[in-house]
N, C-alpha and C positions, 0 to 999 in steps of 0.2 A: 469808685474803683478805677484802677489804673488802665493802661493801654493793653496790657498782656492779658487778653481774654481767651478762654479755653475755646478751641475749635477742633473738631475731630481730625481735620486735615493736618494740624499743627503737631499733634501728638505723635511722637516718634516711635518706632517699632520697639526701642528699648523701654519706652514707657509702657506699651502694651504688655511686654513680657515681665514688667516688674508691677504689674497690677496688684499682686498680693501684698505689696508693701505700702499700699495707699490706705489711709484711714486705718481701720481696725483689721484690715485684711493682711495679716502676716502670720507666720508660724509662732506659735506661743513660746516655744523654746528659744527663739531668736531675740525676743525682747521680754524681759521680766520687769514688772513694776513692784518694787518693794515698798510697803506702806508703813508709816507711822501713825497708828490710830490710837489717840489717847483721848479717853472720854472726858477728861478734865479740860479739854481744849475745844471751844466751840465758837470762837470769834477771832479769827486771825485778821489783822488790819494791813500788815505789811511784813516782809522778810527780806533778808539779804544773806549772801554767802561770804565766806572767808577766802582770802586770796592765797592762803598758804596751807589749807587743809580742807577735807571734805566736811565742813561744819556750816550749819544754817542758823541764824538768829531769827526767831519768829516772835511777833508781839501779839499777845493774846489780851483781849479786852473783855473776857469772859466774866460774868456776874460770879461764877463759881471761884475764879482765881485770877486776879489781874497781875499777870506776870509776863516777863520775856523769857524764853527758853532757848538754849542752844542745843540743837539737834545734830548728832554726829552720825555719818554714813561710813561705815567700815566695810570695804570690799573684801571678799575672800583672797587670800594670798594665792599667787600663781606659782607654778612650778619654776617658772623662769626667774622668779625673784631671787636675788643673792641671798637674802636672809630669811627665806621661806621656811616655816615650820610645817612638817608633813601633815600634822593633825589639822592645821588651819587651811590646808589646800582644798580648794573646791568649795562648795556649799553656796549659800546665798549671802548677799550683802546684809549686814545688820544696821538697822535704823533705830536709833534710841536717843532719848533726852539725856545729856551729860552734864548740863548746867542749867540753872535758872535763877533769876533775880527779880525781885519787885520793881516794876517800872513806876517812875515817879508821876507819870501822867499817860493819857492815852497816846501811844505812838503812832504817827502818820507816815514817817519815813526814816530810813536807816541807811547807814554807810559804814563798812567794816574794812579796814585796811591795816595789815600786820596786827599790832596789838591795841590799835586805837579804833574806837567805835564811837559814832555820834548818832543820836536819835532825835528827830524833830517831832514835837508834840503838837496836839490839836490847840493847845492854849498858848502857842507863841514861844515856847521854851525849847532850847536845844540842850541835850544831855550828852556829856563827854564821859566815856566809860573806858577803863583800861580792861581789855578782854582779850587775853593771851590764849590763842587756840591750841597752843602746845602744852598747856597745863590744865589741871582740873579746877583751878581756882575760880570761883565766881567772879563775874565781872564786878569792877569797883568804880564807883562814881566818883570822877575827879573834879568835874566843873559843870556849872550850869551857865549857859548863855541866854540872855533874855533880849528880845527886841524892844528897845525903849518905848516905842509908840504903842506896842501891844500891851504894856504892863497896866493891870487893873481890869483888863476884859476877862470875863469868865470864860471857861472852856467851851470851845466851838460856837462862840458868838459869831453871828453872820448877819450883816445888814447891808443895805444898798447905799452906796454913796456915788452919786452921779449915775453913770451908765454901767458901773461895776459893781459886783457883790464883794463886799469887804468881809474877809474871813481871818480868823486868828490862827489857823493851822499852818504849820510849816510843810509846804507841799513836798519839797525835796531837800536833801542834804547830800553833799558829796565831798570826800576827802580827796584832795589833789595827790595823785599817786606819785608824781615827780617832785612835788614840794610838800612833803607830808607834814609841815608845821602849819598848814592853812586848810581850811575847808570852806564851802560855800553853802548857802541856804536860799531858798525861795519863799517868799511870803507875798500873797496877792500879786501885785506886778512889779515887785522889787527883787532885785538880785544882790545878795550881801556876800562879802568875803571876810572870813574871820581868821584870826590867828589864835592857835590854842592857848598862847600865853597872855591873851588880853580878852577877859570875859565881859568887859565893861560895854564896849561898843565894836561893831564891825570895822574892819580897816577900810573897807570900800563898800558904799551903798549906791546902787544905780537903778534907776527907774527904767526898766526894760520896755515897757508898753503901756499903753492905756487899758489893756485888757489883761485878764490873769494869766500867769505863766504856771506851768504844772511840772515841768521836768528839767533837769539839767545834768550834764556829765563832763567832767574835765577830760581834755585829750590825754590819752595815754602816751602820745608821741611828742608832746609839747607842753611845758608847764604853764604856758601863757595863754592858751585858748580854751574856751569852754563852750559847749553846746547848750542852748536853752530853747525849750519848745513851749508853746502856749496856745491861746484861743486863735481862731480864725486861721488855722493850719500854719501858724507862724513858727519859723525856726531862724535862730539867729546864732552867730558865733561872735563872741566877744574876745577881746585881747585885754588881759589885765593891765598891761603897760599902759594902754590908753585910758583904762578905767581910772587908774591912780592919778592921771593928769587931767581928767575931764573937767573938773571944777575950775581949773584955771585956763585951759586951752579950749574948752568946749568942743573939742574934736571928738566926733562920735567913736566910742570904743567898739561899735558894731562893725565887724570886718566883712560879714557876709550875712545876707538874710534871703529867704525865698519868697517873701510875701510883702510887696510894697504897700499893700492896702491895709496892713496891720502894724505898720511900723510904730507910729505914735510916740509920744512922751520923748525921752531924752534919746532914744535910739535913732531918730529920724534925721538928725543933722549931720551933714558931711558924709554920708555914705556914698560909696561909689556906685555909679549906675551900672557898671559891669557886674556887680555883685548883688543885684536885686532882680526880682521877676515878678511877673504879673499872675503867677501860678497861685490862685486863691481857692479858698473852700470855706464852708461855714463850719467845717468840723474842727476839733481841737487835737493838738499834739499831745498825747499822754505820756509817751516815753521816747528817748532818743538813746542811741548806742553808737559809739565810735567803733569802727573797724579795728580789731586787734593787731592787724599787721600792716594794713595800707592806711597811711595817715590821712588821705583825703577822701576816704569812703566813710559813710555812716548810714544808719538805718534809723527810720522813725515809724511810730505806731500812732494811729489815730482813734478817737472814740467812735469811729464809724466801722472799726474792725480792719482797716487797711494797713498794710505794711509796704513802705517805700525804701528803695535803696538809692542813695545819692552819691555821686561823684562830683567833687568840688572842681574839677576841671572841665566838666560839661556845662551846658546851658542848665538854667536853674529850675529844671524839672527832674523828677526822678528818672534814672535809667531802668528801673524795675519797679513796678507797682502791682500789687495783687490784693484781693480781698482774703484776709486770713481768718477772720472771726465775723460772727453775725452781730456782734455788738462790740462795746468798748473794749480796747486791748489794755491789760493792766501792766504788762512787762514785756520787753524783748531783750534777748542777750545773744551775742555772738559766740560761737565756739572757740575757746582759746587755742585749739590745736589745729583747727581745719578752717580755712578761710571762706568756704562756701556754705557752712552749717550755722544755722541759728535756731533758737527756740522762742516760743511766745505763749503767753497765757492771757486769757480774757474772762470777762465776767459772764460770758455765755457758758461757763463751765467747761471749757476746752483748753487743753494744754497740748501744743503742737510742735512738732520738730520738722524743720524745713531744710531743703537743699537748693540752692540757687541754680544748680545744673539740671535739676529734675523737672525742666519745663514740660508743658505749661502749668502744671498743677503745684510744683514745688514741694508739696506735702509728702513726708516720708512715713510718718505715723502720728497719731494723736491719742490723747487720753480724754474721755468724756466723763463728766461727773455733773451731778445736779446742783453742786455748790459752785459759786464763782471762784476761779482761781485768781489770787492777789498777786502772786510772783512766781518766777521761774528763773532758771539760769544754768550755768556750767560751773564745774570746779576747775581750777587752773591745771591740775595735773591728773586729770581723769578722762582724757580722750574726748570722745562724743558722747559719753554718759552725761545725763542732766537731771534736773529735779523740777518739781512743781509743787506749789503750796496753795491750797484752797481754803476759803473763808471758814469752812467748818473745822478746820484743824488738821486736815490730812495732808501729810507730807509724802510725795511720790518720788521715788528714785528710779529712773529708767535705766536699767542695765542692759545696755545694747550689745549684743554679740557681733563679732567680726563677721559671721556668716550672713548677718542681716545686711552689713554695709558692702560685702565683697561684690555682690551683683551690680551695685550702685556705682562702685568706683570706676572712674573713666579709665579705659585701658587703651594703649597704642599698639597692642599686639593682638594677633588673632587667636582664636580658641585653641589651635593646635599648639601654640607656644606656651605650654603650660608653666614652664619653669620661669619665663619672663614675667607671666601674669601673677605668679606667686610672689616674685620679687617686688612687683608693684604694690601688692597688697600689704607685704611685711612693712614697707616704708610708709605706705598710707596709714597703717595702724601704729605707726611709730616705734616699731620694733627695729631700730636703726642697726644694731650690731649684726643680727641675722640677714637683715635686708641688704646691708652694704656688702657683706661677704659674698651673698649671692650674686649681687650686681657685678662685682669683681670677676668672679668666675665666669658668668655668662658674657660679660664685656670682652674678656680675654678670648673666649670661644669664637665670638663674632669678630673680633680683630684678626684672629689667624685666618679667617675665611677670606678676608681681603677685599670682598666685593663692596660696591657702593651701598647697597642695601644692608649688608652685614654691618658696615661701618656705621650706618645711621642707626641701627638698633643698638650697637654698642654704645654709641654716643648718648642715646635716650636713657639707657640704663645708668650710666655714669652721671648723667645729668640730675638723676633722682636723688643723688647724694648730696647735691649742692642747693642751698637756699637761693631763691630769686632776688634780684637786686631791684632797687627802685631809684629812679632818676630824679625825682622831685621830692621835697619835704613839704610838709603841710604849709610852712611859711612861705615857701617858693610859690605854691599854687594860689595862696590867698593874696599874696602881693603882686601877682601877675597882672599887667595891664593889657594883656592880650585879649581881643574880643572872644567871648564864649562861644564854642561851637558844640553840636551835639556829637558826643563821643560815645554813644551807647554801644555801638559795635566793638570799639576798642575795649570798653569796660568789660563787656560780656566775654571777650576773648581773654582778658586778664584774669577773670573770675575763674575760668576754665583752666588757664595756666597755672595759677597759684593753687588751685584744688589738686592738680595732678603733681606738680613738683612741691618741694617744701617751700612755703610761702616766705616772703621777705621778714627779716629780723626774727625768725622763729629761734635760732640758735641763741641769740642775745636774750630774747624774752625768757626763755626757759633754762639758760645758762647750761646748754647741752654739752656735755662733756663726752668726747668720743675718743677712742684709742688713737694716739698719735701715729702708731704704725699703720693702723687701718686708714686713716685719712691720707697719710703719705702715699700708701699704695694707690689710693683712688686718684689723688692728684696726679702722680706719675703716669698712671694709665690713661687719664683724661688728656694729659699733655700729648702722649704718643697717638692717642686716637684723634686728637684735633689736627695733628700734623697730617696723619694719614687721610683724614676726612677732607681737609682742604687741599691736599694734593690731588685727590680724586676730582675735586669740584671746582679747583681754582680756575678761573677764566682770565687771569691777568689783570684784573681791576679790582679796586677796593683796598681797605686797609686791614683787612682780616689777617693777612699773611704777617703784617708787622706785629700784631698781637701774638701770634704763635711764636715768632722770633723772640720776643721778649719773654714769654713763658718758658721757652726752651733754654734761654740763657739763665734765667733766675732759677730754675730747676736744677740745672747742671751746677750752678754755684754751691748748691746745698749738697748734691750727691752726683758724682760723675757717671755712676751706674744707673741712674734713675731712668734714663731715656735710652732706648735701644739705638745702637750706632746705625743700623739699616735704616731707621726712621729719620735720623738726622741727615743721613746721605740723601734720602728721598727729598727732604725739605731743601737742601743745597741744590738738587737737580731741578726742583721747581723754580727756585729763585734764579738759576742759571739761565733758564729759558725766558725769564721775563724781566729780570733787572740785574745785570751783572755786577753793577756797583754794589748793591745791597747783598748780593751773593757772596762777594769776596769779603766785604766787611763782616758779614755774619761768620763766615769760615774762619776768618783771622781771630775773632773773638772766641770762637769754639777751640781753636788751637791753642790760645793763650791759657784757656782753662785746662787743657791736656798737656801742659808742658812736660809733666813727669810721666805721662802715659802716651807717648807719642804713637806707639804701634797701633793703638785703638783708632786714631784718626787718620791713619794712612789711607783708607778708602776714600775719604773726602779729598786728600791731597791729590791722589791718582785720578779722581773724577775731574778735578780742576785742571790738571795738567794734561789731561788726556786730549789727543794722543801725545805722549811724551816723546822726546827725542830718542828714548831707548826702547820704542816698540819694536818688537821682533817682526820679521817679515811675515811669518806664518800666522801671527795673531792679528795683524792689521791688514794685510792685503795692500792694494795700491792706495797708499795715503794720499796721494796727490788728487786722485778722483774723489776720495772721501771729504777732503777739506774743500773742494769746490763746489759751488751751488749745482743743483741739478741743471743739466743741459750745458754745463761749462765743460770744456776740456782741461786737462792739467797744464800748468804753467810750463812745464818742460816740454810737453808734446806740442804746445802751441808754438813755442819759440823755435823749437828745432825743426818743425815742418816748414816754417818760413825762412829757415836759415838766417834768422835775425836775432838779435839780442836787444835789450833796452837801450843799449848805447848806439846802435846803428839803425834803429827805426827811422825811416825816411819820412819826411813831411812834418808839418807843424801840429797836426792834430792827432799825432800818435797817442794811443792809451794803452796803459799798461795794466793788466788784470791782477790785482793783488789777490793772492790766495785767501780763501775765506776761511774764517774761524769758527768752529762749533761753539765757541764761547759767546758769539755775538747774537743779540737778541732779535734784531730787525733784519728781515729779508728784503734788503734795499740796496741800492748803489749809491754812493756818495763820492763825489770827486774831491780828491785831496791833492794838494800840490802847492807849488810856489806860484803866487798869482802873477809874479812878474816873468815866469817861465812859460814857454809855449808847450811844455810837456805836462800832463796832468796824470795823477794816479787814481784809479777807480777802485774802491774796496767793495768787493761783492760780499755781503755779509749773510751767512747761513743761519737759519732759525733752529738747527739741530742743538742739542743740549750736551754734547760731550759723551763721555763713557757710559755705556749701558750698565746693566747690573753685573756685567762681567768683572768690573773692577772690584766690587766688594766680594764677589764670589771667589776671585783669584786670591784675594786676601785671606778669606776664610779657609780656602783649601790648604793654605800653607800656615794656618794659625798654630798647628802643632810643632811646626819647626821654628816659630818665633819664640823668643824668650823675653821675659818682662824687661821693661825699660829701666836702665840704671842711669840716674842723673839726666833724664830726658833724651839720651841717645838711642836710636832705633837699631836693633840686632835682628838680622834675618837669617834664614836658613839658605840652602842652596837651590830651593825649588823654583824660584821666580827671579829670572835674570834682570827683569826690569826693575823689581824692587831692590835688588842688590845693587844695581848701578844708581838708582835714585838715592840709596843710602849713603853712597860715597860723597854726594853733594848735598844731602839734607840731614846732617848729623844731629841737629838740634832745632828747637823751635824758631830760633831767630833766623836761621836760614830759610826755613819754610815760609816764615812770614814775609821775609825779604822778596822771595818769589811771588807771593800772592800780592803784595803791595805793589810790586811793579807791574804785574798783569792787570790789576784793578785800575791803576793810573793809565797804563797803555791803552787799555779798552776804552776808558772814559774819553780820552783824547781822540781815539780813532772814530768814535761815534759822535764827536762834536762837529759843529758846522765847518770848521777850519782846522782840520788836524795838523796841517803844515802851514806855518806862517810865512809871510813874505819878507820877513827880516826888518821891516820898517820900524818895529816896536821892539826893542831889546828886553823890554820887561814881559812880554807876552811869551810864555813857554808853549812850545808846540811839542809835537810827539817825538820829534828828533832831539830837541834839547833835553826833554824829560828822560828819554831813554839814555841818552849820554851820561846823564847825572845819576840815574837811579838803577840801571839794569845791574842784575846780579853778575857775577863773574861768568857764569854759564846759564843761559836761559834754557830752561827744561821743558817748556810747552813747545811742541812742534808748530802748531798754528801761529802762535805768537812770534816765534823766531822767523817763520817764513814771511809773514807780513812785514816784519821790521826789516828783513834783508831786502825785500822787494822794493820798499820805500827808499832805502839807502841807496840801492842800485839806480833806481829811477831818478833820484836827486843827485846822482854822481858824488855820493859821499863815499869815496873808495876806502878810506881808512877804517872807518867804522864797519863797512861792509866786510872787508877782509879780516878784520880783527875777529868778528862774530863768526865768519865763515871758517877760518882756519882754525880757531880755538874749538869750534864745534867738530870740525873734521878730525881733530886730533883724538877726540873721545868717542865719536860715533863711528864705530867699525862697520865692516861690510855686513856683519850679521844683523844689523839694525836696518829697519825700513827706511829711515831718514838719510842713510848714508848715500844712497844713489842720487837723491835730490841735491844734497850738498855737492856731490862731485859733479853733477850737471851744471850747477850754478857757477862752480869754479871753471869748468871747461869753457862755459859761455863768457864769463865776465873777465877772465885773466887776459885773453887777447886784446880785448878792448882797453883795458887798463894799461897794458904794456904799450899799446899804440898811443894812447893819451901821454904817457910819460915821454915816449920818444918824441912826439910831436912838440912836447913842451920845451924840448932842448933846442929846438930851431929857433935861431935869433930872428927878432922882429926889427928889420932895419929901419922902419917908419918910427918905432918907439923904443929906441935903445935903453931908455930910462925905465922901461916896464919890469921892475924887479919882481912883481907878483906873478908873472907869467912862469918863472922859474921856482919862486919860493913856495908856491902852493903845492906842486907835485913833491918838492923836496920835503916840506913838512908832513905830506901824507906818507911818504916812504918812512920817514922817521917814526911817525906814529905806529905803523904797522910793524916795523922791526922791533920797536920797543916793547909793544904790548902783546906780541905773539912770540912764544919761545922759538928759538931758531929751528929746533927738531920738528916743529909743527908746520913749518913753511916747506912746501915742495921745493926741491933742490933748484929746479930751473927757474922758478920765480924768485928764489932767494938770491941766486947768482945775478939775475936781471936787475933786481932792486939794488944790490951792492955795486953793480957796474954803473947804474944810473945815478946813484946818490953823489958821487965825486963830480961827475959832469955837471949836475944841477948846481952843486956848490960853486963850481968854477963860474958858471953863468950868472949866478947870483953876485959873485965877486965882479964880474964884468959889468953887470948892469948898474951896480953901485958907483963904479968908476964913471960909467956914461952919465949917470945922473949928476955927478959933480961937473962934468964936461958939458953936458947938454941937459939942463934941468927940465922937468915937466913944466910946461908953460901954464897949464892949468892951476898949478899950485900957488904961483906967485911968490914963491920963497927961493932964496939962492940954493943953487945945487948942493953945496956943502951941507946945508941945513936939511935938505931933503934926504939926502943919503944917510946922515946921522939918525934922523927919525926912522927911516926904513930898517937900519941895522939894529937900532934899539928894539923896535917892535919885534923883529925877528928873534933876537935873543930872548926876549920875554916869552914869545911863543914856544921856543925850544925847552926853556926852562919849565914852562908850564906843562908841556907835554911829559917831560921826564920826571916831574915831581908831583904833580896833582892833575885834576881834570882840566884840560886846556879850554881856553876861550876859542870861539870860532875864528878862523882866519878867512876873511872874504877874499876870494880870488878875483882876478881881472877877467872881464869877458873876453879878452884876447888870449887867455890861456886855455881856452877850450880847444878841443879837437875839431876836426871837421865837421862834426854834428853842429846843428845850429841851436842846440838847447843851452840854457844858462845853467852853469854849475852851482850847486849848493856849497856854502862856506864849508871849509874842511873843519871836522871836529874829531875829537879824539877821546876815547874813554880813559878813565883814570887808570893808572899803572896797576897791572895785575901782580898781586903779591904771591900768588900760587901758580904753579905750572899745572894746567888743567889735566894734563895726562897722568899726573901723580899729585893729588891734592896736598901731599905732605912736603912736595920738593919746592924749594925757593926759586923764583924766576931769576934768571941771569941773562943779561944781554950780551950778545956776541962781542968779541974783541974788535971785529971789523967795524961794528957800529959804534963802539967807544972811540975808536980811531977817528971815524968821520965826524963824530960830535965834537971832539977836540979841534979838528980842522975848521969846521964851520964857526966855532966860538973865536978861534984866533982871527980868522978872516973878518968876522963882524965887528970884533972889538977895535980893529983898525979904523973903522968909520965912525966910532962913538966919539963925540967931542963934549 
């Protein structure tokens, strides 16, 4: 007996409550035994069932009539059957003989698959019949296979040869389900494989052991593996590919065995030590059965009445073992519809039904008779109904009602949740259509509740509609070289899991066809629930959220309406808090899918842009305080209180606090700046996630005013000013994606170890270079534009700073929250910029050849005037720039003359050549500014103002093709700038040789 022994303390309360379903103690109307009682049958030797109908072949060696009979069991029709006849609904199953044929000899073993049936006799012959279960034609003998060495022996001859009894009977035959042209047979201690087309000799003959073998079964999961059981509790798995080459390679075809003391014969050579065990017994294995769903599980039965459950991944001892009968077991069989159920028959006159979940007894019911039972089993399409055949000729059909099984079904819901428990029972009883529809209804109800507990219940209900998956195949497990460990706990947990949910490969096995619409609804709801569930439980680690992203995108590709937009927004919000790069990439992919339905994805866009530059004052409040981390004061309040700006902070250790963004995931401070500069920039990153649910609510509130998208363009009503302003700059998907791509790259660089490079490696792109190349005409995210402007100002990149500031001020009017911040930045930065320009006009008498002192501010002014519409520049600043530009041009001319007269001694070149090179470089820079994105112009350290900080190279954005105050108006440079450009070109061309 195995290790699982009954102990009162081990019995669960559920077992005590289910005491009525043990043994014979059950309500009679819950299980009915229909019996075939034919007085002409009195000595059944073996039986087997068809795989495609409720038919059984029984072999009778009665002196009255030596025949084989085909017994049909017809169940009464159900009202749920599509073709049910009202007259046939209800009633009892009918058990009757539908065919019979004379058997050529006493039959010892049978196998029936489709219309092929093989019968092994006691005289060493194997008979091949065509037996079509779908017709009433009697079976037809097609071929007789004879073991050559058994020819000439009389029936049932038995004699002793050496230590083993020699017998002419064919102990077992089995048709290979996955390779139906071949079958196997066992005689004495030999295993034979035959081809139906060759009756002369077996294809393969292999000596399994020195002791007799009694049973075998092909794996239903792989055509190459076969289980063989024999004396001394020996169980082996053979690989037919190794069998066919054994005569030449001598490599043992035994790939797994449980009893090293009983190997013997040809099976002992070359077997792996990992796949053998010292588990020995004096008993014999009388039957084996592969699990129908899990390829590495099987059951065995012994002549001592013990049933064992094996897991090939575990150590080579049973994971479950219990005493099932008081004497030898004749047959065991797994339920083809439920992974935890099996049936057994024994010569003790008992036929029993087992559940591996019903510990510690396992038994659900049994049938006791005085005559030994020779066979039992299930039918492929008959649920948990089973049959048993005893030696006296009685065939019993156990018609089990769902009322009997319902109390035994494991449930994940309490008794008050009656609807959920009914759903569990419908699916367990394989009423998929009704069960799945109820699961959808109840899952929707729990989903709307929104709590973590409700989402868990909804997830369980929908999981009932999907079959479980397996990680390993039979070949994977058998070929594994990993040391075996006891995985009993894992196996028991899997037994419970596969019993509750639909077991692996169930749909493939039964070719289950479900409504496409029904399964689509289930999959869509499951995706929505998975997102909700992971949002509630996501801890910021693991790869589960990536799986959800993939599911969402693949589902949306099939149907854009399959996932609720608020669910997608929730997912974006979770990603935003933990991984901004993945968040923006996911959002971009979603937007690409919704190209023609842009109004639907505007909640996502507004979430990622939040707070946008068009936030109204009353809806946002003090944005500067919101954007800064807790405990920090706003940038404007800090600078004004000290009456200082980033340009006149004294000391070499000055630190500028970059305003934090709600898009940034880490609440940390990282120093960014030019390593060659004494000024550093610290970015304080906030852990908040951007817009709350107000974004989607605002959008929903105005949904009545929205019209459908035409050609991908968004059209809004007048109810939401922010949406209307965003619509002016986001008229198609390309513009939205441009904004998000820029934000994605900007935040990636901002969170990198060195956001701002030192300029030593021109191939390294930092946040300033990236922004100059990739920023959209108008940055719409308030946090991004604030951080960008602060970095520019801190690094003294005035052209970029004023281009962004002035263009933004032109469209962000006083009614928006961001306007005041922009105005403050203008008031703070403009005096310092003008002072810098004026200081640059003063000549350096020590270095009269220093052209860069004047060219850097000159190029800066040109870049500002060219990239900002004249009407967007305040009059005072505009006049100052126009006044300074000709003065700087004149000083550039003077410095080039001085270079010819007094060359830079550090260059080593003649003055005329130095002057020509400088003029050429300036012409290229001006052309670059006015035609395309310019290259940085590195200023001289002497061109700085009185501040001790080193200035960043001047950069300039690509020319704006649109006037931001009116997106449809073409940008035109002023006539004054045009005149000055002509003047500088004329002057510089004089020095080019």
